[in-house]
PAKOL-759962 format. One record per residue (C-alpha): x, y, z. Coordinates in steps of 0.05 Angstrom, whole numbers. Layout:
! residues N
X, Y, Z
...
END
This chain:
! residues 314
0, 0, 0
22, 71, -11
51, 111, 47
-3, 143, 89
-20, 217, 86
-17, 245, 157
-72, 296, 143
-120, 248, 110
-177, 209, 143
-202, 143, 116
-270, 120, 141
-280, 45, 135
-353, 27, 122
-407, 58, 78
-470, 48, 119
-506, 106, 152
-453, 111, 207
-395, 113, 159
-425, 161, 109
-451, 209, 162
-384, 209, 197
-349, 221, 131
-395, 280, 116
-381, 313, 183
-306, 303, 176
-304, 329, 104
-346, 390, 121
-299, 406, 178
-243, 414, 126
-209, 346, 130
-189, 306, 69
-232, 244, 73
-241, 180, 35
-291, 124, 50
-267, 53, 39
-323, 2, 34
-327, -72, 16
-395, -60, -16
-436, 1, -37
-483, 35, 11
-545, 7, -23
-522, -64, -3
-510, -48, 71
-555, -64, 130
-573, 10, 132
-606, 5, 64
-658, -45, 87
-675, -12, 153
-746, 9, 170
-713, 74, 192
-760, 106, 242
-722, 152, 289
-726, 119, 357
-673, 92, 405
-684, 17, 396
-639, -38, 421
-579, 7, 435
-539, 22, 498
-516, 59, 540
-580, 99, 548
-550, 163, 579
-504, 172, 520
-554, 146, 469
-605, 199, 490
-557, 256, 474
-535, 226, 408
-607, 213, 388
-631, 283, 404
-572, 313, 366
-592, 271, 306
-666, 288, 314
-649, 362, 305
-614, 347, 239
-671, 303, 213
-723, 355, 231
-686, 404, 187
-676, 353, 131
-750, 337, 131
-761, 404, 97
-733, 372, 34
-761, 301, 35
-753, 285, -39
-680, 304, -36
-660, 277, 32
-710, 219, 42
-731, 246, 110
-804, 259, 127
-839, 275, 193
-896, 224, 202
-947, 213, 258
-952, 147, 293
-960, 108, 357
-914, 64, 399
-966, 16, 428
-954, -5, 500
-896, 45, 512
-899, 92, 572
-860, 156, 585
-838, 131, 653
-803, 72, 620
-758, 118, 579
-697, 159, 595
-694, 234, 605
-685, 244, 530
-759, 228, 519
-779, 292, 554
-743, 332, 500
-777, 300, 440
-825, 352, 411
-897, 329, 413
-884, 261, 446
-948, 248, 486
-987, 194, 522
-1049, 167, 487
-1094, 109, 504
-1052, 60, 463
-984, 83, 487
-942, 141, 462
-956, 183, 400
-909, 230, 363
-891, 259, 296
-822, 230, 283
-772, 226, 227
-784, 167, 180
-728, 158, 131
-728, 128, 61
-659, 97, 67
-641, 86, -6
-655, 160, -20
-621, 183, 44
-558, 142, 32
-553, 169, -39
-562, 240, -11
-507, 229, 41
-460, 203, -12
-474, 264, -56
-465, 312, 2
-399, 278, 18
-376, 285, -54
-395, 359, -54
-350, 368, 8
-292, 338, -32
-296, 266, -7
-288, 202, -47
-319, 133, -37
-276, 74, -59
-294, 1, -62
-238, -32, -21
-235, -94, 21
-202, -82, 89
-174, -140, 128
-129, -102, 176
-147, -33, 203
-74, -18, 220
-56, -26, 146
-104, 28, 122
-59, 84, 95
-83, 147, 130
-62, 190, 189
-131, 177, 220
-172, 114, 208
-246, 113, 229
-277, 44, 239
-351, 45, 220
-356, -27, 199
-416, -48, 240
-422, -123, 245
-357, -128, 206
-320, -104, 268
-332, -173, 299
-277, -202, 255
-239, -140, 235
-222, -111, 303
-233, -167, 325
-290, -155, 374
-331, -216, 393
-378, -171, 433
-410, -150, 366
-465, -198, 346
-522, -199, 296
-594, -186, 313
-632, -209, 252
-689, -167, 226
-738, -191, 173
-786, -144, 136
-841, -152, 84
-855, -96, 35
-927, -92, 10
-968, -45, -33
-994, 8, 14
-1070, 1, 21
-1075, 74, 43
-1039, 75, 111
-1006, 142, 126
-983, 132, 198
-930, 87, 229
-943, 38, 285
-899, -4, 331
-913, -55, 385
-849, -86, 413
-844, -141, 464
-772, -144, 487
-782, -212, 518
-788, -247, 451
-757, -241, 381
-822, -222, 346
-851, -152, 341
-905, -116, 302
-893, -52, 263
-908, -18, 198
-878, 43, 165
-908, 78, 104
-850, 91, 56
-852, 118, -15
-836, 50, -43
-889, 12, -4
-912, -5, 66
-856, -37, 107
-881, -92, 154
-841, -121, 211
-810, -153, 245
-761, -196, 282
-703, -187, 330
-668, -255, 328
-604, -253, 368
-542, -288, 340
-579, -307, 276
-536, -300, 214
-582, -321, 156
-592, -266, 104
-647, -305, 70
-721, -288, 84
-760, -343, 117
-829, -354, 86
-862, -375, 152
-833, -314, 187
-858, -269, 131
-928, -298, 136
-928, -287, 212
-906, -215, 203
-963, -200, 154
-1013, -234, 201
-990, -193, 261
-994, -127, 222
-1062, -146, 193
-1088, -157, 263
-1076, -83, 275
-1097, -58, 206
-1141, -111, 170
-1131, -79, 102
-1058, -103, 104
-1082, -175, 96
-1099, -167, 23
-1040, -123, 4
-996, -149, -52
-926, -168, -29
-872, -129, -66
-808, -153, -32
-776, -189, 27
-717, -160, 64
-668, -183, 117
-618, -141, 155
-568, -161, 209
-566, -107, 262
-496, -97, 292
-513, -105, 366
-465, -95, 424
-476, -87, 499
-451, -16, 490
-436, 27, 429
-361, 31, 419
-344, 104, 406
-272, 116, 426
-202, 129, 400
-140, 87, 406
-69, 94, 382
-43, 45, 331
26, 13, 342
58, 64, 295
27, 123, 331
-30, 137, 282
-101, 147, 307
-157, 96, 302
-228, 119, 320
-282, 66, 331
-356, 82, 317
-396, 18, 315
-444, -27, 354
-507, 16, 343
-555, -43, 343
-624, -25, 317
-613, 50, 322
-557, 68, 275
-600, 118, 238
-627, 146, 304
-558, 164, 331
-520, 175, 265
-507, 249, 270
-494, 252, 345
-444, 194, 339
-413, 223, 276
-399, 290, 309
-368, 257, 369
-326, 211, 325
-303, 272, 285
-281, 307, 349
-243, 244, 370
-210, 245, 301
-188, 317, 312
-242, 357, 278
-265, 422, 308
-323, 411, 356
-393, 432, 335
-385, 419, 261
END
């Protein structure tokens, strides 16, 4: 490999964490490249349901701050939904109570108790559009995305390396604390549903949710820990449709458009920290976001950028 450039940053990973971190770094004035094994549209981020909400992510005190920071960005981006993929949509978290949540919940505009649970108007993100927008914004800031396979973080030729590899960190770091939580979705023709809905039982691996996206109604879902299969399971898909149809009967007859599977990169705690490589260069880790990578993307990206030496507040 060529000799590293001390003033360059290479971000490894092109999911929402990697691209958002790269945008923040590039807009702070750093020279940045993204190295990725596969394009953004083939990452776990691309198949996410993508409702802003801290889901299956720890530690809560830090997550709340990162999530609120990101919420502010998404609220601004929602003014240009066709460009950014971000819309503000009403919905209900069935069975969720304010007293079950952290202090962050009191700072979410419009979050309120209703008979079913908690209602709010939250960012819902069309991920293929949003990832394309992030990549374009990164390019406009002078960044480049390159398709590269990384097998050793210490061999990446840059003065600062940022590890946003998600589940890949399990073998790359290596960090056995990172494990998959498998999520399966069914995309159907939207029969006229305009609000989102979630009902999550953390004691089992099945949940019920639906999100109206421009390309169809996304139905979910599952949270199968340590499950690695990327292939949709027909029985699981049928159960997902049945659970959603029990909430909104019109879903039962909706035509199925697609099946999706994503492996959430879960960890007992997000790893967002810096370390020094053996040759003195800087390695910043930003991974382990579980089911809330989109929710905390901007807050984590800004902190990662500060750890990488960018000016605070960019």
